[in-house]
Wavefront OBJ file of the C-alpha trace (Angstrom):
o trace
v 0.000 0.000 0.000
v 2.945 2.352 0.594
v 4.036 1.869 -3.021
v 0.484 2.664 -4.167
v 0.426 5.825 -2.034
v 3.728 6.984 -3.600
v 2.395 6.235 -7.099
v -0.742 8.324 -6.472
v 1.264 11.253 -5.091
v 3.425 11.256 -8.234
v 0.243 11.167 -10.338
v -1.088 14.188 -8.464
v 2.054 16.171 -9.244
v 1.738 15.312 -12.928
v -1.927 16.293 -13.120
v -0.950 19.769 -11.927
v 0.308 20.363 -15.479
v -3.028 19.739 -17.211
v -6.207 21.690 -17.886
v -7.463 21.850 -21.512
v -9.383 19.337 -23.649
v -7.950 17.359 -26.548
v -9.323 15.212 -29.372
v -8.873 11.442 -29.670
v -8.691 11.751 -33.470
v -5.602 13.978 -33.440
v -3.101 11.827 -31.604
v 0.224 10.709 -33.076
v -0.933 7.090 -33.468
v -3.960 7.756 -35.637
v -7.659 7.800 -34.837
v -9.291 5.660 -32.192
v -10.477 2.221 -33.245
v -14.074 1.169 -32.608
v -14.710 -1.389 -29.883
v -18.112 -2.793 -28.971
v -16.706 -3.952 -25.632
v -15.542 -0.425 -24.746
v -18.627 1.350 -26.134
v -20.401 1.609 -22.723
v -17.472 3.698 -21.445
v -17.514 6.213 -24.306
v -17.990 9.874 -23.439
v -16.577 12.531 -21.159
v -15.760 11.711 -17.563
v -15.056 14.056 -14.642
v -12.639 12.872 -11.972
v -14.313 12.457 -8.552
v -11.767 12.954 -5.789
v -13.927 11.934 -2.814
v -15.230 8.747 -4.406
v -11.677 7.881 -5.390
v -10.530 8.322 -1.798
v -13.401 6.063 -0.678
v -12.291 3.422 -3.179
v -8.680 3.691 -1.989
v -9.757 3.255 1.617
v -11.793 0.177 0.681
v -8.660 -1.187 -1.011
v -6.651 -0.859 2.197
v -5.296 2.696 2.385
v -4.910 3.890 5.970
v -6.822 6.818 7.439
v -3.522 8.696 7.646
v -2.823 8.174 3.937
v -6.357 9.213 2.973
v -6.164 12.364 5.070
v -2.722 13.143 3.616
v -4.091 12.945 0.066
v -7.156 14.998 0.984
v -5.016 17.650 2.706
v -2.662 17.835 -0.289
v -5.627 18.400 -2.589
v -7.244 21.010 -0.340
v -4.115 23.027 0.327
v -2.730 22.747 -3.212
v -5.691 22.656 -5.629
v -3.412 22.825 -8.671
v -1.429 19.843 -7.442
v -4.022 17.848 -5.540
v -6.048 16.192 -8.309
v -5.037 12.545 -8.590
v -6.121 12.048 -12.208
v -7.158 14.150 -15.190
v -10.693 14.283 -16.509
v -10.994 11.984 -19.519
v -12.767 11.573 -22.831
v -13.081 7.981 -24.037
v -13.545 7.346 -27.753
v -13.277 3.775 -29.011
v -10.039 2.298 -27.688
v -8.544 5.619 -26.550
v -8.955 7.614 -23.341
v -7.562 11.141 -23.592
v -6.852 13.196 -20.484
v -7.639 16.880 -20.621
v -4.664 19.151 -20.343
v -1.978 21.381 -21.824
v -0.059 18.098 -21.782
v -2.637 15.705 -23.175
v -2.298 12.287 -21.586
v -3.559 9.082 -23.184
v -4.440 5.472 -22.524
v -4.618 3.351 -25.701
v -6.389 0.156 -24.669
v -5.692 -3.259 -26.173
v -6.341 -6.957 -25.477
v -9.493 -5.961 -23.576
v -11.892 -8.705 -22.467
v -14.686 -9.345 -19.978
v -13.345 -10.509 -16.620
v -15.213 -10.771 -13.304
v -17.870 -8.176 -14.202
v -15.196 -5.758 -15.428
v -13.560 -5.074 -18.767
v -9.919 -5.957 -18.267
v -6.827 -5.693 -20.435
v -3.783 -3.565 -21.133
v -2.967 -0.055 -22.290
v -0.082 2.033 -23.517
v -0.021 5.140 -21.360
v 1.462 8.466 -22.425
v 1.783 11.286 -19.924
v 2.135 13.452 -23.049
v 0.589 11.743 -26.084
v 2.539 14.029 -28.425
v 5.813 12.702 -27.007
v 5.722 9.114 -28.351
v 8.907 8.161 -26.521
v 7.263 8.885 -23.183
v 5.298 5.646 -22.903
v 4.519 3.147 -20.164
v 2.653 -0.134 -20.168
v -0.171 -0.796 -17.770
v -2.974 -3.174 -16.967
v -6.420 -1.613 -16.706
v -9.830 -2.691 -15.461
v -12.967 -0.692 -16.271
v -16.385 -0.925 -14.647
v -19.485 1.263 -14.454
v -21.099 1.166 -11.026
v -23.968 3.438 -9.990
v -23.399 5.463 -13.200
v -19.762 6.105 -12.209
v -16.678 4.879 -14.051
v -14.205 2.926 -11.938
v -10.802 2.570 -13.580
v -8.150 0.386 -11.945
v -4.577 0.891 -13.161
v -1.467 -1.215 -12.508
v 1.524 0.629 -14.035
v 4.873 -0.837 -15.053
v 7.876 1.210 -13.962
v 10.028 2.658 -16.724
v 9.770 2.274 -20.474
v 8.505 -0.858 -22.247
v 11.013 -3.591 -23.005
v 12.131 -3.440 -26.650
v 11.323 -7.138 -27.023
v 7.833 -6.849 -25.515
v 5.594 -8.884 -27.852
v 2.746 -6.397 -27.392
v 5.026 -3.630 -28.635
v 6.038 -5.622 -31.687
v 2.615 -6.989 -32.676
v 0.245 -4.032 -32.026
v -2.655 -6.143 -30.661
v -6.244 -5.063 -31.429
v -8.486 -3.343 -28.873
v -10.273 -6.579 -27.979
v -8.586 -9.876 -27.241
v -7.460 -12.322 -24.620
v -9.782 -13.879 -22.062
v -10.275 -14.234 -18.344
v -8.741 -17.703 -18.571
v -5.354 -16.462 -19.807
v -5.312 -13.014 -18.161
v -2.279 -12.347 -15.960
v -3.262 -8.859 -14.768
v -3.106 -9.939 -11.125
v 0.368 -11.444 -11.441
v 2.211 -9.980 -14.444
v 5.741 -11.083 -15.176
v 8.437 -9.055 -13.442
v 8.598 -7.221 -10.127
v 8.457 -3.640 -11.420
v 4.695 -3.145 -11.318
v 2.743 -0.774 -9.096
v -0.143 -1.949 -6.976
v -3.625 -1.414 -8.376
v -4.772 2.202 -8.116
v -8.487 2.949 -8.493
v -9.785 6.203 -9.958
v -13.487 7.116 -9.983
v -15.199 9.409 -12.492
v -18.711 10.747 -12.997
v -20.141 11.172 -16.485
v -20.177 14.764 -17.701
v -23.714 16.044 -18.030
l 1 2 3 4 5 6 7 8 9 10 11 12 13 14 15 16 17 18 19 20 21 22 23 24 25 26 27 28 29 30 31 32 33 34 35 36 37 38 39 40 41 42 43 44 45 46 47 48 49 50 51 52 53 54 55 56 57 58 59 60 61 62 63 64 65 66 67 68 69 70 71 72 73 74 75 76 77 78 79 80 81 82 83 84 85 86 87 88 89 90 91 92 93 94 95 96 97 98 99 100 101 102 103 104 105 106 107 108 109 110 111 112 113 114 115 116 117 118 119 120 121 122 123 124 125 126 127 128 129 130 131 132 133 134 135 136 137 138 139 140 141 142 143 144 145 146 147 148 149 150 151 152 153 154 155 156 157 158 159 160 161 162 163 164 165 166 167 168 169 170 171 172 173 174 175 176 177 178 179 180 181 182 183 184 185 186 187 188 189 190 191 192 193 194 195 196 197 198 199
């Protein structure tokens, strides 16, 4: 849980840089691809700090950690948001901001009432070299979007088969999913972010 807390604090510092909307069709990797599996998540989503803190507490964060994150957000509103607002189109989620972040989902499949798979994550989608690999799980609960993220430290391995083969948005299955125990020891714990749909 300490590693998760550190990961979220770093995310909060990054989100301080962002604030304007971007378009999923204007990224460096081409337009978003359609995905029936991801269609329920399409649209604009507003990050919900309090519901995210509730989810983190349910996942095992201590009261002290929760209060630390809440205090950081209250005292430093430009720094304190843990995640950008997002717009999901097809297989791409674009974070709003002067630096436009991106998740490009792939190998997504139904798994334990969630849509689970992988994503290439760019803190700045117009800096293609700035890319990380992550596992993601998406679920809509009570009209809110819950997005779990497990991030790999550092850049992708040059021999990563996913990097070489460019898998489609949908693929894999619950039976062969290794999101809970991916190879290697350089993965963060799961971090959950909660969003409400923009009205």
